[in-house]
TORGUDO-340740 format. One record per residue: residue number from 1; residue in one letter; x, y, z of N, C-alpha, C in turn. Coordinates in Angstrom, 3 decimals. Layout:
BEGIN
  nr rest      n_X      n_Y      n_Z     ca_X     ca_Y     ca_Z      c_X      c_Y      c_Z
 NUM    A        X        Y        Z        X        Y        Z        X        Y        Z
...
END
This chain:
BEGIN
  nr rest      n_X      n_Y      n_Z     ca_X     ca_Y     ca_Z      c_X      c_Y      c_Z
   1    M  -64.712 -311.112   92.558  -63.070 -311.025   92.495  -62.535 -312.295   92.391
   2    A  -62.195 -312.688   90.839  -61.425 -313.912   90.811  -60.226 -313.807   91.487
   3    T  -58.974 -312.625   91.308  -58.016 -313.190   91.890  -57.359 -312.078   92.341
   4    N  -56.581 -311.798   93.388  -56.328 -310.764   93.784  -54.552 -311.005   93.785
   5    I  -54.253 -310.529   92.959  -52.731 -310.489   92.621  -51.589 -309.184   92.716
   6    F  -50.171 -309.138   93.424  -49.491 -307.661   93.013  -48.336 -308.398   92.418
   7    I  -47.823 -307.541   92.071  -45.833 -307.974   91.717  -45.753 -306.757   92.758
   8    L  -44.427 -306.904   92.983  -43.645 -306.383   94.491  -42.200 -306.298   93.605
   9    D  -41.783 -304.838   93.140  -40.054 -304.356   93.190  -39.714 -304.063   94.371
  10    Q  -38.582 -305.251   94.490  -38.038 -305.611   96.006  -37.197 -303.898   95.882
  11    S  -36.941 -303.106   95.271  -35.759 -301.602   94.747  -36.719 -300.904   95.899
  12    I  -38.260 -301.199   95.885  -39.652 -300.210   96.262  -40.223 -300.667   97.874
  13    C  -39.486 -301.713   97.994  -40.025 -302.446   99.245  -39.799 -303.324   99.810
  14    K  -40.007 -303.794  100.762  -38.848 -304.917  101.611  -39.894 -306.114  101.999
  15    V  -40.039 -306.905  101.529  -40.496 -308.089  101.324  -39.771 -309.461  102.108
  16    Y  -40.940 -310.416  103.217  -39.900 -310.736  104.012  -40.936 -311.869  104.669
  17    F  -40.750 -312.595  105.312  -41.658 -313.821  105.559  -41.315 -314.136  107.609
  18    A  -42.457 -313.930  108.023  -42.849 -313.837  109.412  -43.712 -314.722  110.004
  19    G  -43.509 -315.050  111.555  -44.625 -316.267  112.251  -43.135 -317.229  113.013
  20    Q  -44.400 -317.622  113.850  -43.841 -318.252  115.154  -42.798 -319.625  115.250
  21    A  -42.481 -319.923  115.545  -40.993 -320.834  115.773  -41.217 -321.852  115.505
  22    F  -40.701 -322.909  115.133  -40.734 -323.686  114.316  -40.786 -325.198  115.705
  23    K  -42.473 -325.572  115.302  -42.658 -326.665  116.004  -43.772 -325.602  117.593
  24    Q  -43.880 -324.834  117.537  -44.212 -323.856  118.836  -45.480 -323.468  118.158
  25    K  -46.512 -323.298  119.047  -48.103 -323.070  118.529  -48.712 -321.691  119.274
  26    K  -47.297 -320.563  118.354  -48.257 -319.198  118.513  -48.396 -318.343  116.772
  27    V  -50.061 -318.598  117.353  -50.896 -318.334  116.149  -52.049 -316.913  115.917
  28    A  -52.008 -316.136  115.050  -52.669 -314.816  115.321  -53.359 -314.302  113.698
  29    L  -53.935 -313.569  114.345  -55.142 -313.063  112.979  -53.938 -312.325  111.995
  30    V  -54.205 -312.306  110.655  -52.974 -311.504  109.701  -52.878 -309.931  110.705
  31    E  -54.056 -308.884  110.759  -53.720 -307.855  111.502  -52.961 -307.529  112.613
  32    Q  -52.694 -308.568  113.211  -51.896 -309.091  114.478  -51.009 -309.502  113.980
  33    W  -50.457 -309.788  112.974  -48.293 -310.474  112.628  -48.172 -308.896  111.531
  34    C  -49.342 -308.334  111.104  -49.165 -306.739  110.566  -48.596 -305.778  111.454
  35    A  -49.240 -306.111  112.537  -49.217 -304.495  113.946  -47.757 -304.961  114.541
  36    E  -47.473 -306.309  114.875  -46.603 -306.897  115.908  -45.027 -306.419  114.152
  37    E  -45.090 -306.688  113.397  -44.004 -306.418  112.595  -44.009 -305.864  111.982
  38    K  -45.292 -304.527  112.421  -44.516 -302.713  111.870  -44.837 -302.927  110.659
  39    A  -45.891 -303.952  109.966  -46.082 -304.151  108.223  -46.878 -303.223  107.394
  40    D  -46.536 -303.275  106.247  -47.643 -302.255  105.445  -48.641 -303.314  105.588
  41    L  -48.505 -304.155  104.284  -49.382 -304.929  104.422  -49.018 -306.775  105.009
  42    C  -49.800 -307.381  105.388  -49.752 -309.079  105.430  -50.191 -309.890  104.954
  43    F  -49.772 -310.836  104.260  -50.778 -312.052  103.210  -49.784 -313.204  104.025
  44    N  -51.153 -314.581  104.572  -50.800 -314.923  105.200  -49.960 -316.288  104.141
  45    L  -49.406 -316.590  104.426  -48.439 -317.804  103.869  -49.220 -318.926  103.479
  46    S  -49.327 -319.411  104.218  -50.249 -320.900  104.081  -49.699 -321.584  103.357
  47    L  -48.423 -322.041  103.836  -48.035 -323.298  103.288  -47.351 -324.455  104.397
  48    F  -47.323 -325.256  104.420  -47.227 -326.711  104.640  -47.148 -328.349  104.498
  49    N  -47.137 -328.794  104.786  -47.356 -330.257  104.703  -48.466 -330.440  104.335
  50    S  -48.581 -331.558  103.585  -49.753 -332.285  103.846  -50.001 -333.357  102.956
  51    N  -50.603 -334.646  103.889  -50.497 -336.067  104.325  -48.676 -336.604  103.547
  52    G  -48.081 -336.304  103.869  -46.821 -336.131  103.106  -46.681 -336.854  101.683
  53    L  -47.226 -335.751  101.012  -47.369 -335.516   99.450  -46.691 -334.132   98.890
  54    A  -46.408 -333.630   99.769  -45.220 -332.192   99.068  -44.361 -331.453  100.858
  55    C  -43.818 -330.847  100.689  -42.908 -330.535  101.807  -42.664 -328.924  101.697
  56    S  -43.023 -328.311  102.422  -42.442 -326.378  102.408  -41.845 -326.478  103.671
  57    Y  -40.011 -325.581  103.255  -39.730 -325.683  104.514  -40.029 -323.660  104.591
  58    V  -40.003 -323.211  105.767  -40.192 -321.791  105.416  -38.951 -320.752  106.283
  59    R  -38.348 -320.337  106.497  -37.134 -319.188  107.078  -37.668 -318.028  107.393
  60    A  -37.728 -317.122  108.353  -37.710 -315.754  108.941  -36.712 -315.437  108.996
  61    Q  -36.200 -314.449  109.433  -34.505 -313.593  109.868  -33.420 -314.889  110.382
  62    G  -33.650 -316.026  108.935  -32.375 -316.962  110.020  -32.884 -317.992  110.298
  63    K  -34.010 -317.912  110.878  -35.033 -319.301  111.846  -35.890 -320.104  111.283
  64    D  -35.909 -321.607  111.508  -37.766 -322.179  110.695  -38.441 -321.580  111.288
  65    I  -39.575 -321.249  110.269  -40.811 -320.411  111.757  -41.752 -321.817  111.008
  66    A  -42.815 -322.037  111.948  -43.836 -322.578  111.150  -44.377 -323.684  111.171
  67    Y  -45.056 -324.720  110.933  -45.133 -326.123  110.594  -43.945 -327.109  109.572
  68    G  -43.097 -325.993  108.950  -41.521 -326.311  108.372  -41.868 -327.893  107.730
  69    C  -41.043 -328.474  107.596  -40.708 -330.054  107.313  -39.887 -330.461  108.889
  70    D  -40.046 -332.023  108.583  -39.566 -332.565  109.760  -38.888 -332.538  110.435
  71    E  -37.954 -332.644  108.584  -36.358 -332.913  108.287  -35.731 -331.652  107.342
  72    P  -36.074 -330.188  108.880  -35.888 -329.399  107.063  -34.515 -329.023  107.085
  73    G  -33.271 -329.909  107.664  -32.048 -330.114  107.535  -31.847 -330.311  105.622
  74    K  -32.920 -331.751  105.586  -33.077 -332.736  104.478  -33.440 -331.089  103.280
  75    S  -34.550 -330.600  103.346  -35.421 -329.854  103.063  -34.686 -328.718  102.049
  76    K  -33.415 -328.324  101.944  -32.466 -327.293  101.715  -32.351 -327.397  100.810
  77    N  -32.182 -328.723  100.509  -31.101 -329.490   99.475  -32.260 -328.943   97.894
  78    W  -33.410 -328.937   98.006  -34.371 -329.672   97.396  -34.086 -328.620   95.869
  79    S  -33.884 -327.955   95.107  -34.098 -327.407   93.768  -34.393 -326.291   93.965
  80    N  -36.397 -326.698   94.123  -36.799 -325.668   93.940  -36.948 -324.806   95.021
  81    R  -35.785 -323.014   95.446  -36.038 -323.006   96.199  -36.558 -321.600   95.913
  82    L  -37.296 -320.897   96.753  -38.020 -319.242   96.637  -37.236 -318.501   97.877
  83    V  -36.027 -317.809   97.172  -35.490 -317.373   98.361  -36.187 -315.190   98.071
  84    I  -36.885 -315.149   99.186  -37.515 -314.136   98.657  -35.698 -312.879   99.199
  85    N  -35.630 -312.811  100.497  -33.975 -312.392  100.658  -33.236 -313.531  101.593
  86    S  -32.009 -312.759  102.301  -31.479 -312.931  103.098  -31.966 -313.207  104.111
  87    G  -31.848 -314.587  104.401  -32.628 -315.601  106.245  -34.455 -315.867  105.391
  88    N  -34.553 -315.120  104.440  -36.011 -315.868  104.045  -36.193 -316.749  102.576
  89    E  -36.953 -318.176  103.302  -37.283 -318.933  102.028  -37.912 -319.876  102.340
  90    C  -38.516 -320.551  101.279  -39.269 -321.340  101.225  -38.604 -322.340  100.046
  91    N  -38.756 -324.241  100.953  -38.785 -324.883  100.059  -39.743 -325.779   98.951
  92    G  -39.085 -326.780   97.944  -40.051 -327.036   97.510  -41.562 -326.219   96.794
  93    Y  -42.318 -327.325   96.265  -43.604 -326.647   95.873  -44.247 -328.047   95.215
  94    C  -45.759 -328.443   95.110  -46.414 -329.722   95.057  -46.955 -328.838   93.721
  95    N  -47.896 -327.996   93.339  -48.412 -327.537   92.006  -48.131 -325.628   92.635
  96    G  -47.676 -325.480   90.483  -47.106 -324.167   90.262  -46.504 -323.471   89.817
  97    I  -45.792 -322.738   89.139  -45.296 -322.263   88.158  -43.833 -322.184   88.100
  98    I  -43.067 -322.790   86.966  -41.681 -322.827   86.667  -41.409 -322.745   85.441
  99    D  -40.589 -321.075   85.612  -40.301 -320.375   83.879  -41.356 -320.501   83.471
 100    G  -42.335 -320.525   83.929  -43.443 -319.814   82.955  -43.833 -320.629   82.750
 101    V  -44.030 -322.535   83.058  -44.310 -323.773   82.479  -45.578 -323.668   84.155
 102    V  -47.117 -323.813   84.278  -47.502 -324.563   85.103  -47.153 -325.844   84.933
 103    K  -47.026 -326.125   86.669  -46.669 -327.389   86.790  -47.639 -328.063   88.159
 104    L  -48.967 -329.053   87.711  -49.057 -329.810   88.579  -48.961 -331.002   88.988
 105    N  -48.190 -331.241   89.616  -47.418 -333.111   90.223  -47.942 -333.448   90.858
 106    T  -48.837 -333.014   91.754  -49.652 -333.933   92.829  -51.217 -332.929   92.805
 107    P  -52.358 -333.230   91.982  -53.234 -332.871   92.107  -54.228 -333.210   93.125
 108    F  -54.823 -331.952   94.040  -55.515 -332.385   94.886  -56.894 -332.323   94.882
 109    G  -57.377 -331.760   94.199  -58.309 -332.200   92.801  -59.583 -331.134   93.600
 110    G  -60.718 -330.536   93.031  -61.602 -329.093   93.545  -61.219 -327.967   93.458
 111    S  -62.064 -327.164   94.008  -62.029 -325.824   93.921  -62.447 -325.261   94.964
 112    T  -61.320 -324.202   95.454  -61.365 -323.686   96.534  -60.479 -322.432   96.276
 113    Q  -60.864 -321.809   97.392  -59.833 -320.271   97.027  -58.293 -320.912   97.305
 114    R  -58.046 -319.775   97.039  -55.849 -320.156   96.806  -55.131 -319.367   97.479
 115    N  -54.110 -319.592   97.440  -53.008 -318.506   97.681  -51.764 -318.904   97.134
 116    G  -50.478 -317.936   96.953  -49.166 -318.537   96.953  -48.483 -317.415   96.926
 117    I  -47.109 -318.118   96.637  -46.225 -317.071   96.210  -44.697 -317.552   95.679
 118    G  -45.051 -316.368   94.936  -43.721 -316.373   94.187  -43.110 -315.370   93.579
 119    I  -41.810 -315.771   92.330  -40.652 -314.529   92.351  -40.269 -314.724   90.434
 120    T  -40.109 -313.036   90.026  -40.559 -313.277   88.544  -39.251 -313.469   88.209
 121    T  -38.731 -313.501   86.967  -37.249 -313.661   86.588  -36.037 -312.014   86.544
 122    K  -37.088 -311.202   86.846  -36.917 -309.864   87.066  -35.666 -310.126   88.191
 123    G  -36.525 -310.504   89.116  -36.442 -310.342   90.623  -37.674 -310.005   92.243
 124    D  -38.779 -309.493   90.981  -40.122 -308.849   91.569  -40.611 -310.522   92.748
 125    V  -41.325 -309.464   93.527  -42.177 -310.715   94.102  -43.460 -311.072   93.721
 126    I  -44.303 -312.628   93.757  -45.768 -312.211   93.284  -46.378 -312.804   94.386
 127    I  -47.405 -311.849   94.671  -47.951 -312.298   95.926  -49.637 -312.518   95.150
 128    A  -49.956 -313.507   95.291  -51.681 -313.964   95.162  -52.367 -314.770   96.167
 129    Q  -53.386 -313.848   95.988  -54.841 -314.597   96.350  -55.992 -314.778   96.407
 130    S  -56.488 -316.076   96.641  -58.414 -315.971   95.414  -58.917 -315.395   95.815
 131    G  -60.606 -314.710   95.824  -61.567 -314.634   96.582  -63.056 -316.258   95.904
 132    T  -62.117 -316.072   95.581  -63.975 -317.180   94.954  -63.061 -318.574   93.781
 133    K  -63.132 -319.105   94.376  -63.409 -320.731   94.536  -62.603 -321.589   92.815
 134    L  -61.451 -321.566   92.725  -60.707 -322.549   91.721  -59.617 -323.045   92.050
 135    T  -59.445 -323.933   90.602  -59.328 -324.948   90.721  -57.122 -325.116   90.320
 136    E  -56.346 -325.605   90.917  -55.293 -325.378   91.180  -54.702 -324.551   89.164
 137    L  -55.014 -325.410   88.551  -54.416 -325.164   86.968  -54.981 -323.541   87.068
 138    A  -56.687 -322.903   87.169  -57.017 -321.675   87.347  -55.966 -321.130   88.054
 139    F  -55.983 -321.278   88.645  -55.726 -320.292   89.487  -53.701 -319.829   88.934
 140    C  -52.911 -321.261   89.039  -51.441 -320.906   88.845  -52.080 -320.118   87.151
 141    N  -52.766 -320.449   86.199  -52.815 -320.153   84.578  -53.109 -318.503   85.056
 142    A  -53.895 -317.581   85.913  -54.428 -316.181   86.445  -53.095 -315.617   86.293
 143    V  -52.498 -316.216   87.320  -50.939 -315.658   87.709  -49.810 -315.400   86.532
 144    N  -49.774 -316.451   86.355  -48.772 -316.438   84.365  -49.090 -315.635   83.899
 145    T  -50.665 -315.461   83.909  -51.311 -314.284   82.451  -51.046 -313.141   83.262
 146    F  -51.108 -313.185   84.822  -51.262 -311.640   84.975  -49.344 -310.596   85.027
 147    V  -48.635 -312.057   85.202  -47.346 -311.738   85.264  -46.694 -311.509   83.482
 148    H  -46.820 -311.941   82.817  -47.146 -312.081   81.651  -47.749 -310.897   81.341
 149    E  -48.746 -310.199   81.264  -49.334 -308.839   80.751  -48.529 -308.065   81.474
 150    S  -48.225 -308.078   82.806  -46.871 -306.745   83.354  -45.140 -306.889   82.723
 151    G  -45.174 -308.006   81.430  -44.006 -307.962   80.434  -42.859 -309.320   81.181
 152    Q  -43.466 -309.546   82.288  -42.291 -310.569   83.172  -42.872 -311.888   82.809
 153    T  -42.081 -312.847   83.721  -42.095 -314.283   83.415  -41.989 -314.772   84.730
 154    V  -43.254 -315.572   85.253  -42.635 -316.126   86.249  -41.485 -317.285   86.715
 155    K  -41.006 -316.984   87.247  -39.217 -317.612   87.554  -39.516 -319.011   88.531
 156    L  -40.562 -318.615   89.829  -41.191 -319.576   90.560  -41.957 -319.303   91.253
 157    F  -43.188 -319.810   91.013  -44.725 -319.608   92.133  -44.688 -320.826   92.432
 158    V  -44.693 -320.738   94.343  -45.727 -322.103   95.027  -47.035 -321.702   95.375
 159    L  -47.543 -322.517   95.410  -48.900 -322.513   95.461  -49.315 -323.341   96.801
 160    Q  -50.267 -322.823   97.329  -50.157 -323.212   98.557  -50.414 -325.048   98.871
 161    D  -49.840 -325.558   99.938  -49.449 -326.563   99.194  -50.227 -328.188  100.159
 162    G  -51.934 -327.436  100.615  -52.728 -328.329  101.541  -53.633 -327.251  101.850
 163    G  -53.984 -326.281  101.872  -55.033 -325.642  102.288  -54.772 -324.341  103.415
 164    G  -56.119 -324.314  104.100  -55.285 -322.952  104.798  -56.224 -321.852  104.506
 165    S  -55.900 -320.753  105.303  -57.063 -319.329  104.986  -56.411 -318.584  104.167
 166    V  -57.261 -317.780  103.221  -56.582 -316.474  102.295  -57.036 -315.867  102.763
 167    S  -56.024 -314.978  103.741  -56.463 -313.665  104.050  -55.232 -312.629  103.901
 168    E  -55.184 -311.377  103.567  -54.825 -310.101  103.984  -55.495 -309.097  104.322
 169    Y  -53.956 -308.264  104.975  -54.706 -306.595  105.791  -53.374 -305.835  105.449
 170    S  -54.352 -304.503  105.194  -53.541 -302.900  104.594  -52.874 -302.283  106.519
 171    S  -52.276 -301.819  106.508  -52.435 -301.569  107.982  -52.203 -299.529  107.122
 172    I  -52.434 -299.650  105.985  -52.306 -298.794  105.393  -53.797 -298.009  105.490
 173    S  -54.503 -298.821  105.492  -56.285 -298.453  104.683  -56.882 -299.395  106.073
 174    K  -56.402 -299.660  106.971  -56.994 -300.472  107.744  -58.045 -301.399  106.881
 175    L  -57.983 -302.195  106.053  -58.877 -302.472  105.325  -58.347 -304.472  105.243
 176    G  -58.906 -304.896  105.894  -58.880 -306.572  105.951  -59.569 -307.505  104.368
 177    F  -58.624 -308.349  103.676  -59.584 -309.258  102.952  -60.110 -310.643  103.294
 178    Y  -60.727 -311.754  103.831  -60.959 -312.645  104.262  -61.713 -313.373  103.232
 179    P  -61.634 -313.551  102.293  -62.328 -315.247  101.471  -62.926 -315.652  101.969
 180    R  -62.293 -316.777  102.931  -62.644 -317.579  103.565  -63.410 -317.372  105.104
 181    E  -62.505 -317.357  106.080  -63.032 -316.712  107.065  -61.709 -316.030  108.343
 182    K  -62.254 -315.367  108.830  -60.962 -314.757  109.555  -60.434 -315.927  110.538
 183    R  -59.029 -316.699  110.210  -58.474 -317.480  111.038  -57.287 -317.303  111.321
 184    K  -56.463 -317.380  112.312  -55.563 -317.349  112.752  -54.399 -318.407  112.162
 185    V  -53.338 -317.785  111.587  -52.329 -318.145  111.129  -50.903 -317.976  111.890
 186    A  -50.054 -318.895  111.242  -49.360 -319.540  111.586  -47.884 -318.786  111.040
 187    T  -47.946 -318.009  109.496  -46.880 -318.067  109.033  -47.067 -316.715  107.884
 188    V  -46.834 -315.806  106.989  -47.335 -314.580  106.984  -45.953 -313.922  106.304
 189    T  -46.266 -313.627  105.206  -45.584 -312.568  104.146  -45.614 -311.042  104.364
 190    C  -44.740 -310.248  105.245  -45.154 -309.128  105.236  -43.769 -308.147  104.196
 191    V  -44.633 -306.471  103.869  -44.419 -306.263  102.876  -44.056 -304.785  104.092
 192    K  -42.805 -304.028  103.557  -42.445 -302.230  104.002  -42.333 -301.845  102.715
 193    F  -43.239 -300.682  102.891  -42.780 -300.321  101.656  -41.548 -298.476  101.786
 194    L  -40.601 -298.710  101.510  -39.280 -297.855  101.417  -39.833 -296.323  101.623
 195    E  -40.598 -295.567  100.688  -40.949 -294.440  100.036  -42.162 -295.025   99.039
 196    L  -43.225 -294.531   99.222  -44.925 -294.418   98.827  -44.553 -293.401   97.312
 197    P  -45.222 -293.555   96.431  -44.612 -292.702   95.460  -45.645 -291.560   95.240
 198    T  -45.173 -290.469   94.501  -45.743 -289.288   94.706  -46.896 -289.612   93.028
 199    I  -48.444 -289.257   94.183  -49.550 -289.657   93.022  -50.021 -288.077   91.895
 200    T  -50.030 -288.716   90.708  -50.156 -287.685   89.575  -51.955 -287.442   89.480
 201    S  -52.520 -288.355   89.871  -53.778 -288.565   89.253  -54.942 -289.147   89.971
 202    V  -56.232 -288.633   89.634  -57.323 -289.140   90.391  -57.440 -290.738   90.745
 203    V  -58.053 -291.479   91.379  -57.708 -292.451   90.990  -59.420 -292.949   90.841
 204    Y  -60.054 -293.272   90.579  -61.774 -293.477   90.107  -61.654 -294.762   89.335
 205    N  -63.185 -294.939   89.178  -63.708 -296.017   88.678  -63.578 -295.642   87.132
 206    G  -62.976 -296.449   86.085  -62.246 -295.902   84.653  -61.002 -295.493   84.648
 207    S  -59.899 -295.151   86.131  -58.737 -294.911   85.684  -57.889 -295.764   85.717
 208    K  -56.698 -295.335   84.948  -55.983 -296.550   84.309  -53.779 -295.831   85.219
 209    G  -53.201 -297.091   85.316  -51.797 -296.060   84.953  -51.706 -296.980   86.200
 210    D  -49.949 -296.632   86.579  -49.223 -296.559   87.378  -49.985 -296.066   88.647
 211    D  -50.595 -294.706   89.088  -51.126 -294.502   89.784  -52.540 -295.076   90.114
 212    T  -53.162 -295.401   89.405  -54.385 -296.237   89.765  -53.411 -298.182   90.674
 213    G  -52.970 -298.469   89.787  -51.516 -299.623   90.396  -51.624 -299.515   91.471
 214    W  -50.659 -298.191   92.100  -50.405 -297.970   93.268  -51.567 -298.367   94.472
 215    V  -52.557 -297.337   94.080  -53.672 -296.966   95.147  -54.180 -298.440   95.516
 216    Q  -54.243 -299.880   93.727  -54.916 -300.818   94.330  -53.801 -301.603   95.158
 217    L  -52.393 -301.437   95.208  -52.270 -302.149   95.768  -51.569 -302.029   97.310
 218    V  -52.093 -300.416   97.726  -51.619 -299.894   99.560  -53.358 -300.073  100.038
 219    I  -54.763 -299.888   98.727  -55.526 -300.408   99.411  -55.614 -301.857  100.123
 220    G  -55.191 -303.084   99.310  -55.509 -304.283   99.687  -56.815 -304.734   98.964
 221    G  -56.795 -306.447   98.397  -58.234 -306.653   98.542  -58.646 -306.615   96.862
 222    I  -58.010 -305.735   95.893  -58.246 -306.028   95.104  -56.888 -306.243   93.981
 223    E  -57.057 -306.434   92.877  -56.318 -306.960   92.118  -55.086 -305.813   91.441
 224    A  -54.292 -305.480   91.721  -53.398 -304.357   91.137  -52.715 -304.922   89.110
 225    D  -54.116 -304.315   89.036  -53.818 -304.434   87.350  -53.541 -302.783   86.797
 226    K  -53.376 -302.306   87.471  -53.434 -301.161   86.874  -54.963 -299.961   85.858
 227    K  -56.083 -300.754   86.596  -57.075 -300.825   85.459  -58.244 -300.388   86.618
 228    G  -58.496 -299.580   87.272  -59.696 -299.052   88.257  -60.792 -298.843   87.541
 229    G  -61.844 -300.038   87.853  -63.106 -300.233   87.849  -63.833 -300.261   89.258
 230    S  -64.859 -300.861   89.254  -65.545 -300.596   90.369  -65.598 -301.459   91.537
 231    G  -64.615 -302.193   91.018  -64.258 -302.661   92.193  -63.168 -301.989   93.081
 232    T  -62.106 -301.421   92.582  -60.886 -300.380   92.671  -61.984 -299.628   93.208
 233    A  -63.163 -298.972   92.664  -64.120 -297.956   93.668  -64.871 -298.474   94.613
 234    N  -65.599 -299.447   94.690  -65.665 -299.628   95.749  -64.832 -300.015   97.454
 235    R  -63.633 -300.466   96.710  -62.438 -300.708   97.579  -61.863 -299.519   98.584
 236    I  -62.395 -298.772   97.703  -61.796 -297.001   97.905  -62.653 -296.712   98.518
 237    R  -64.062 -296.260   98.576  -65.204 -296.059   99.450  -65.029 -297.089  100.603
 238    Q  -64.557 -298.505  100.937  -63.918 -298.955  102.077  -63.087 -298.515  103.243
 239    A  -62.535 -297.860  102.200  -61.549 -297.544  102.650  -61.501 -296.323  103.533
 240    Q  -62.388 -295.015  102.983  -62.606 -293.901  102.994  -63.727 -294.143  104.353
 241    A  -64.232 -295.484  104.491  -65.516 -295.805  105.805  -64.223 -296.217  106.981
 242    A  -63.103 -296.893  106.175  -62.575 -297.846  107.380  -61.303 -296.416  108.288
 243    L  -60.829 -294.981  107.325  -60.370 -294.086  107.914  -61.420 -293.027  108.909
 244    G  -62.255 -292.914  108.707  -62.944 -292.497  109.525  -64.193 -290.891  108.741
 245    F  -63.723 -290.866  107.157  -64.736 -289.985  106.371  -65.633 -289.934  106.923
 246    P  -66.657 -288.595  107.048  -67.798 -288.457  106.597  -68.746 -289.747  105.638
 247    K  -69.650 -289.539  105.899  -69.923 -290.510  104.885  -70.661 -289.764  103.761
 248    N  -70.165 -288.437  103.550  -70.915 -287.957  102.462  -69.468 -287.618  101.502
 249    L  -68.838 -288.089  102.345  -66.727 -288.250  101.228  -66.636 -289.465  101.039
 250    Q  -67.763 -290.466  101.985  -67.357 -291.872  101.010  -67.239 -292.341   99.582
 251    C  -67.296 -291.492   99.077  -67.402 -291.533   97.522  -66.649 -292.738   96.387
 252    G  -65.885 -293.406   96.809  -65.281 -294.190   96.318  -63.763 -293.540   95.208
 253    I  -63.591 -292.655   95.726  -62.166 -291.876   93.850  -61.490 -290.949   95.720
 254    A  -60.676 -291.614   94.635  -59.311 -291.641   95.420  -58.800 -290.148   94.843
 255    S  -59.052 -288.552   95.374  -58.708 -287.629   94.793  -57.837 -286.921   95.710
 256    A  -56.870 -286.097   96.371  -56.109 -285.295   96.966  -55.782 -285.874   98.805
 257    Y  -57.208 -285.097   98.693  -57.128 -285.773  100.599  -57.229 -287.184  101.238
 258    T  -57.617 -288.092  100.110  -57.493 -289.505  100.423  -56.424 -290.054  100.314
 259    L  -55.549 -289.678   99.081  -54.671 -289.839   98.601  -53.199 -289.601   99.608
 260    S  -53.800 -289.249  100.735  -52.895 -287.935  101.260  -52.848 -289.130  102.763
 261    R  -54.453 -289.628  102.983  -54.575 -289.920  103.562  -54.075 -290.991  103.905
 262    L  -54.341 -291.841  102.944  -53.377 -293.425  102.697  -51.790 -293.272  102.851
 263    G  -51.581 -291.968  102.718  -49.853 -291.216  103.162  -48.923 -291.525  102.107
 264    F  -49.703 -291.030  100.835  -49.013 -290.824   99.596  -48.901 -288.738   98.830
 265    K  -47.557 -288.723   98.160  -47.704 -288.179   98.464  -48.137 -287.596   97.045
 266    T  -48.794 -286.195   96.825  -49.594 -285.265   95.488  -49.757 -284.593   94.856
 267    N  -49.129 -283.894   94.094  -49.051 -282.746   93.448  -51.094 -282.202   93.076
 268    I  -52.358 -283.072   93.113  -52.691 -282.977   92.554  -53.824 -281.595   93.720
 269    K  -54.599 -280.916   92.629  -54.706 -279.510   93.864  -56.425 -279.762   93.431
END
């Protein structure tokens, strides 16, 4: 799995930041943050200062959170501000994408697992995490291409600016995604679906379309590209196991029963 990218329409889900209060020491596993926030999906945000070369300023529910900036008031003046919703913003970027153009202002070099968050010109939220080692350029290009293929343009994408763990968790499928290692984190992006859609088709290795994309998104750990492949089938199989399905029902196919256990409405017989 090279990249794990989601585009989230804010009309169908609430997206917000959460984390420890500024300069406090509360850290937790991503799934612990997910439970505490009662979120459906939770992603490590992993934005912080790195040797004074870049500055990130993160707020949640109107409060400074996590590592933040030593001068958070000053960083509010940065022009590249990603605002998810009222009271939730992160400022500044080191490397990322602006108006569909990849910007690599401060190269850290090397390949590693990476993550980042952004917004499209339409106002949809982009959340991206890598499961394999990539350079900043390769990662940003992958995000740019994914968003372009969805018919949108990246307005601003903020790449993690110093490292940290890459992880996510779905409280719906009970599955995590940890390409580096399980590590406690201080800032997270939370997603709460307003209402899951009705799924009208079975999702499997070879399925395509919006239904496939929704299942990929809810299960987590697989790029939501609306194209079901072996990775999607394997992830469905893992979800079936995590949800307690007997061995003979861990088939990697999301038919009516699996879809209902994932919280979807369905008219599949």
